[in-house]
C-alpha angles and dihedrals in degrees: 000000000000090000103119092107090053091046089053091050092047090049090053093046092051094043093050092046094244088122125018120250106263131193091198093064092237091140091052092048092049093049090047091050095048099036109023125175110291111183109112093346091318096300093114102039137252129331124225088245090059090050090050091049092045093053094043091047089054094052097259120135119210144180134198121242132179137215143021096277090054090047092054092048090049091053092046088057089054094250127135127237121217108208138180111218131188101235090192086074092054104056088136088061092063101269132124128254103275145019148079121266131192115219137167115230110209106164143011138203136174092283098048144283136314116234139187116234095024130130124263116357095350093255120132121187120239088242093057093042092052092047095049100038098067115033136131087263094054092044090053090045091059094039093248122150111265090241094050111096116213143163103193128175137173120235113204122202140166 
């Protein structure tokens, strides 16, 4: 419950080799213990500041990028992209009507992108990604003005 930010951080830590992959979820539990959800006492998930602090505290450097072209270049370099999506805009992908959701994008093809912590086979269409990546909810989440379009993502590295 409310642990998608921690799942994204654990995915990054395992993928970069900071923590070993672990079928017992020990990495996820450790991340959750050290960097729990923090929006309204954890009831509404994990802020981007908590994700930044969690990665930094685990020895991972990161940078922010913006836009679809930058996302594709990031993936071509073999890097991951940590993204906050508005799942209320992706009801056709199997989600409910409202909420933010942290995912890690690790690959793309002509049909869309491949995500960690996503229903079904982990594939999200370009149409759904574009709809959910820049909404009033995601703008408010990052503290952006409602009229300011954005498609931000965090690129972790070691």
